[in-house]
C-alpha positions in Angstrom: -42.4 -5.0 -44.6 -39.2 -3.5 -45.3 -38.9 0.5 -46.4 -35.3 1.4 -48.2 -34.7 4.9 -49.5 -31.6 7.1 -50.9 -29.7 3.8 -52.5 -28.7 6.4 -55.1 -27.6 3.1 -57.5 -25.3 4.7 -60.3 -23.0 6.7 -58.3 -19.4 6.6 -56.5 -21.3 6.8 -52.8 -23.7 4.0 -53.2 -22.9 0.9 -50.9 -24.6 -1.7 -53.1 -23.0 -4.7 -52.2 -24.2 -4.3 -48.7 -27.6 -3.4 -49.7 -27.5 -6.5 -52.0 -26.3 -8.3 -48.6 -29.3 -6.9 -47.1 -32.1 -7.6 -49.3 -30.9 -11.2 -49.5 -31.9 -11.8 -45.9 -35.3 -10.7 -45.9 -38.5 -11.9 -47.4 -40.7 -9.3 -47.1 -44.7 -9.0 -48.0 -44.3 -5.2 -49.4 -40.6 -4.0 -50.1 -41.3 0.4 -50.1 -38.3 2.0 -51.9 -38.9 5.6 -51.0 -37.5 7.4 -53.1 -33.9 7.8 -54.9 -33.4 4.2 -55.8 -31.4 4.9 -59.3 -29.5 8.4 -59.0 -31.1 9.2 -62.9 -28.9 13.1 -61.9 -25.9 11.6 -61.5 -26.3 8.8 -63.9 -23.5 8.2 -66.6 -23.1 5.5 -69.4 -20.1 4.8 -68.3 -20.8 3.8 -64.6 -23.3 1.3 -63.4 -21.6 -1.8 -62.0 -22.5 -5.2 -61.6 -23.1 -4.9 -58.0 -25.8 -2.0 -59.0 -27.4 -4.2 -61.5 -27.9 -6.8 -59.4 -29.4 -4.9 -56.7 -32.0 -4.1 -59.7 -32.4 -8.0 -60.3 -32.8 -8.6 -56.5 -36.0 -5.9 -56.8 -37.2 -7.8 -59.8 -36.7 -11.1 -58.1 -39.0 -9.8 -55.1 -41.7 -9.0 -57.2 -41.7 -12.0 -59.3 -41.8 -13.8 -55.4 -45.1 -12.8 -53.9 -43.4 -9.4 -53.1 -45.4 -6.1 -53.2 -43.0 -3.7 -54.7 -44.1 0.0 -54.6 -41.6 2.6 -55.6 -42.0 6.2 -54.7 -40.3 8.5 -56.8 -37.9 10.8 -55.1 -36.1 13.8 -56.4 -33.0 12.4 -57.7 -35.1 9.7 -60.1 -37.8 12.1 -60.9 -38.0 11.2 -63.9 -39.9 8.0 -63.2 -42.7 10.9 -61.5 -43.5 10.6 -65.7 -44.9 7.1 -65.3 -46.9 7.6 -62.0 -49.5 5.0 -61.3 -48.0 2.6 -63.4 -48.1 -0.8 -62.3 -45.5 -3.9 -63.7 -46.7 -7.2 -62.5 -46.2 -6.9 -58.9 -44.3 -3.9 -58.9 -46.0 -0.1 -59.0 -44.5 3.5 -59.2 -46.1 6.0 -57.4 -44.9 9.8 -55.7 -46.8 8.6 -52.3 -48.6 5.8 -50.6 -51.2 5.3 -48.0 -51.9 2.1 -46.5 -53.5 0.7 -43.3 -51.2 -1.4 -40.5 -52.9 -3.2 -38.0 -55.5 -0.7 -38.1 -53.1 2.5 -37.9 -52.6 4.4 -41.3 -49.8 5.0 -42.7 -48.1 8.0 -45.2 -45.0 6.9 -47.4 -43.5 9.7 -49.4 -39.8 10.6 -50.4 -39.9 14.4 -49.0 -38.3 16.8 -51.3 -41.5 18.2 -51.9 -40.4 20.1 -48.4 -37.0 20.9 -50.0 -36.7 24.9 -51.2 -33.6 24.5 -53.1 -34.8 21.2 -55.3 -38.6 23.7 -55.7 -36.7 26.8 -56.8 -33.2 26.0 -57.9 -32.7 23.0 -59.2 -29.3 23.4 -60.7 -28.2 24.4 -57.5 -29.1 20.9 -55.7 -28.0 19.2 -58.8 -24.6 20.6 -57.9 -24.5 19.7 -54.0 -25.8 16.3 -55.3 -22.6 15.8 -57.2 -20.2 17.8 -54.4 -21.4 15.0 -52.0 -20.7 12.4 -54.5 -17.3 13.6 -54.6 -17.2 14.1 -50.5 -18.1 10.5 -50.5 -15.5 9.7 -52.6 -12.6 11.0 -50.8 -14.1 10.2 -47.5 -13.4 6.2 -48.7 -10.3 6.8 -49.2 -9.8 8.4 -45.5 -11.7 5.8 -44.2 -9.3 2.8 -46.0 -6.3 4.8 -44.7 -8.0 4.5 -41.2 -8.5 0.8 -41.6 -5.6 0.4 -42.1 -4.0 1.9 -39.0 -6.3 0.0 -37.0 -9.0 3.1 -36.2 -12.4 3.8 -37.0 -14.3 4.9 -39.9 -15.0 8.9 -40.0 -17.8 10.1 -41.5 -17.0 13.5 -43.2 -20.7 14.6 -44.3 -21.7 13.7 -40.8 -19.8 15.6 -39.2 -20.7 18.7 -41.3 -24.1 18.3 -40.9 -24.1 18.0 -37.1 -21.8 21.2 -37.0 -23.5 23.7 -38.9 -26.6 25.2 -37.8 -28.1 25.5 -41.0 -28.2 22.1 -41.7 -29.2 20.4 -38.3 -32.1 23.3 -38.2 -33.3 22.4 -41.8 -33.1 18.5 -40.9 -35.5 19.5 -37.7 -37.9 21.8 -39.6 -37.9 18.7 -42.5 -38.9 16.5 -39.4 -41.6 19.3 -37.7 -43.3 19.7 -41.1 -43.8 16.4 -42.1 -45.0 15.4 -39.0 -47.4 18.5 -38.5 -48.8 17.5 -42.0 -49.6 14.0 -41.1 -51.2 15.1 -38.0 -53.5 17.2 -39.8 -54.6 14.8 -42.0 -55.1 12.3 -39.6 -52.2 9.7 -40.5 -50.8 7.4 -37.5 -47.9 7.5 -39.4 -45.7 9.3 -42.0 -42.4 7.8 -43.4 -39.7 9.8 -45.5 -36.5 9.4 -46.7 -34.5 12.4 -48.6 -32.7 14.0 -45.8 -30.7 10.6 -44.9 -31.2 10.8 -41.6 -32.8 7.6 -39.7 -34.7 7.8 -37.4 -37.8 7.0 -35.4 -39.8 9.2 -33.7 -42.6 10.2 -32.0 -43.9 13.7 -32.7 -46.6 16.1 -30.9 -48.2 19.2 -31.8 -51.5 21.2 -30.1 -53.8 19.0 -32.5 -52.5 15.4 -31.8 -49.3 13.3 -32.6 -47.8 10.9 -34.8 -44.8 8.7 -35.4 -42.3 10.2 -37.8 -40.1 7.4 -39.4 -37.0 8.1 -41.9 -35.1 5.0 -43.8 -31.8 6.6 -43.8 -29.6 6.0 -46.8 -27.1 3.4 -48.5 -24.7 5.9 -48.5 -23.8 6.4 -45.3 -25.7 5.1 -42.4 -26.6 1.6 -44.3 -30.0 1.7 -42.7 -33.6 0.5 -43.3 -36.9 0.6 -41.7 -38.5 -2.9 -40.6 -42.4 -3.3 -40.1 -43.0 -6.6 -38.2 -45.1 -8.0 -35.1 -46.8 -4.8 -35.4 -44.1 -2.7 -34.6 -41.6 -0.3 -36.6 -37.8 -1.2 -36.3 -34.9 0.8 -37.5 -32.0 -2.0 -38.5 -28.3 -1.0 -39.7 -26.5 -3.1 -41.5 -23.1 -4.0 -39.9 -19.8 -3.8 -42.1 -17.7 -6.0 -40.0 -20.7 -8.6 -40.7 -19.7 -8.6 -44.5 -16.4 -8.7 -43.8 -17.0 -11.6 -42.2 -19.5 -13.7 -44.2 -17.2 -12.7 -47.1 -14.4 -15.1 -45.2 -16.7 -17.9 -44.9 -18.9 -17.7 -48.1 -15.4 -20.0 -49.1 -15.9 -23.0 -46.6 -20.5 -23.0 -45.9 -22.7 -22.8 -48.5 -24.1 -19.5 -49.1 -27.9 -19.2 -46.7 -29.7 -16.6 -45.8 -27.7 -13.0 -44.1 -28.9 -13.7 -40.7 -27.7 -17.4 -41.0 -24.5 -16.3 -41.4 -24.9 -14.2 -38.6 -26.2 -16.9 -36.5 -22.8 -19.0 -37.7 -20.4 -16.2 -36.4 -22.3 -15.4 -33.1 -22.0 -19.6 -32.4 -18.5 -19.4 -33.6 -16.7 -16.5 -32.1 -13.5 -18.3 -31.7 -12.5 -18.8 -35.3 -12.6 -14.9 -35.6 -10.2 -14.4 -32.8 
């Protein structure tokens, strides 16, 4: 099983090329799309690049090859909530999803229900989304220059989130509320998106404990959750690996992403 969220297809911040490379590398029995996959809030007719379209085509391809695709609606794709509980082949659109994993109960939902700014002032949340997209575009320019001078990438939004006490408090509150509800309803796992903060953490209160998981995003963290061998794993896409894959693509047949990485690891002198 693979869980992704907050890809925000249709925005400048979306890292669709990397996302497609990741999707090409997996063959999940279940693909959980945990909200904000297509950014309908910021959708523009003149901006939906080919790479973004290829991601959608890949998702459909999964559904045609025995992968169960569960699309959970988020706030940026909330228009799809009109079609909740509709199934199209192996693609199912829902607002939340519950399933058993090796005898343990897992609860999937996006998480925007906890966000007061969305519930009470949606226009403010939309402005925030537009501002975030502009910040990411500006950050890309900065990172381009940093790379030219051999420096590491820098995340402006992460710096802001980590330095603003209210943002840190909001994230902690979000995680604790989700976990408390899961414990109250006897869920062993609660899996969210929305806040772009990838994590796997055990949460405990006076009533019990559960595992809180967040799949992060495909704008900055480039992260996903995978459930395999009866365990959860938090995986990150390595931008350097994608760049090496592109270098190799003209000289080696294209295979799965993991196969390319094996080749790179075994032939490190090729890049020295």
